[in-house]
C-alpha positions in Angstrom: 22.7 -2.3 8.1 23.3 -4.9 5.4 21.0 -7.4 7.0 18.1 -4.9 6.8 18.7 -4.4 3.1 18.8 -8.2 2.6 15.6 -8.7 4.6 13.9 -5.9 2.6 15.0 -7.4 -0.7 13.8 -10.9 0.2 10.5 -9.5 1.5 10.0 -7.5 -1.7 10.7 -10.5 -3.9 8.3 -12.7 -1.9 5.7 -9.9 -2.0 6.1 -9.4 -5.7 5.9 -13.1 -6.5 2.7 -13.3 -4.4 1.2 -10.4 -6.3 2.0 -12.1 -9.6 0.8 -15.5 -8.6 -2.5 -14.0 -7.2 -3.1 -12.1 -10.3 -2.9 -8.7 -8.6 -0.4 -7.5 -11.3 -2.9 -8.1 -14.0 -5.0 -5.0 -14.4 -7.7 -6.9 -16.4 -8.2 -9.3 -13.4 -8.3 -6.4 -11.0 -10.9 -4.6 -13.1 -13.0 -7.8 -13.3 -12.9 -7.9 -9.5 -14.1 -4.3 -9.3 -16.9 -5.0 -11.8 -19.6 -6.0 -9.3 -22.5 -5.8 -11.8 -20.8 -7.4 -14.8 -18.4 -10.3 -15.1 -17.3 -10.2 -11.5 -14.3 -12.2 -10.6 -14.3 -12.8 -6.8 -10.8 -14.5 -6.7 -9.1 -11.4 -5.4 -11.4 -11.2 -2.5 -10.0 -14.6 -1.5 -6.5 -13.3 -1.9 -7.3 -10.3 0.4 -9.0 -12.5 2.9 -6.1 -14.9 3.0 -3.6 -12.1 3.4 -5.5 -10.5 6.2 -5.9 -13.9 7.9 -2.2 -14.6 7.7 -1.2 -11.1 8.9 -3.4 -11.1 12.0 -1.1 -13.2 14.1 2.2 -11.4 13.4 0.6 -8.0 13.8 -1.0 -9.1 17.1 2.5 -10.3 18.3 4.3 -7.2 17.1 1.8 -4.8 18.7 3.2 -6.0 22.1 6.8 -5.3 21.1 8.7 -2.0 20.7 11.7 -3.3 18.7 12.0 -5.2 15.5 14.3 -8.3 15.2 16.9 -5.9 13.7 16.8 -3.8 16.9 15.1 -0.9 15.2 12.0 0.7 16.7 8.6 -0.6 15.5 6.3 2.2 14.3 2.6 1.8 14.3 0.0 4.5 13.5 -1.3 6.2 16.5 -4.3 7.8 14.8 -7.4 5.6 14.6 -10.0 8.3 13.8 -11.6 8.6 10.4 -10.8 12.2 9.3 -11.0 14.1 6.0 -7.4 13.2 5.1 -8.2 9.5 5.4 -11.5 9.8 3.4 -9.9 11.9 0.6 -6.9 9.6 0.4 -9.0 6.5 0.3 -11.2 8.0 -2.4 -8.2 9.0 -4.5 -6.7 5.5 -4.1 -10.0 3.8 -5.0 -10.6 6.0 -8.0 -7.1 5.4 -9.3 -7.4 1.6 -8.7 -10.8 1.5 -10.4 -9.6 3.5 -13.5 -6.3 1.8 -14.0 -6.8 -1.6 -12.3 -3.4 -1.1 -10.7 -2.4 -0.4 -7.1 1.1 0.6 -5.9 2.7 -2.8 -5.4 1.7 -4.3 -8.8 2.6 -1.0 -10.5 6.3 -1.6 -9.6 6.0 -5.1 -11.1 4.6 -3.7 -14.3 7.2 -1.0 -14.4 10.0 -3.6 -14.0 8.4 -5.6 -16.8 8.6 -2.6 -19.1 4.8 -2.2 -19.4 3.9 1.4 -20.4 0.7 1.4 -18.3 2.8 0.6 -15.2 5.3 3.3 -16.0 2.6 6.0 -16.4 0.9 4.8 -13.2 4.2 4.9 -11.2 4.9 8.4 -12.6 1.4 9.6 -11.6 1.7 7.9 -8.2 5.0 9.7 -7.5 3.4 13.0 -8.6 0.5 12.3 -6.2 2.9 11.5 -3.3 4.8 14.7 -4.0 1.5 16.7 -4.0 0.4 15.0 -0.8 3.8 15.8 0.8 3.4 19.5 -0.2 -0.2 19.6 1.1 1.0 18.0 4.4 3.8 20.6 4.7 1.4 23.5 4.2 -1.3 22.1 6.6 1.4 21.2 9.2 2.1 24.9 9.6 -1.5 25.4 10.7 -1.8 22.1 12.7 1.5 20.3 13.4 -0.2 17.3 14.9 -1.5 16.3 11.5 1.9 15.2 10.1 3.1 12.7 12.7 0.6 9.8 12.6 2.9 7.4 14.4 3.5 6.7 18.1 7.0 8.1 18.2 6.3 11.8 19.0 
């Protein structure tokens, strides 16, 4: 549907602008936030707290609904347990974030700006997603319930 593409594009632009304004697309600022025992910059903690605070109300409302405004089904994760996949994924994400000072959203901004560090991060991120997909396909043969983490069995 054309309206879904339009909504996605506007949402992406707003999200990207928010990342830029907040400094999340600046790896130096992110690394300063992660440097707890050096020149720590707490400003990104305020960005995260603000984002969580703003998101609580819409997610609370959406949890009670089954369809989006577009008429498509809403999909929320059904798994709430902390398992090995979550721990390993979180560690890999955190290590990558700590080394590069970049996370997935800002990496797209850096890629679009033609910054080499962003391009190498996106390439590595895509490789990681491909490897994760291959791992999930292999483990799904042994335990099919591991693949579908959403409430739409």
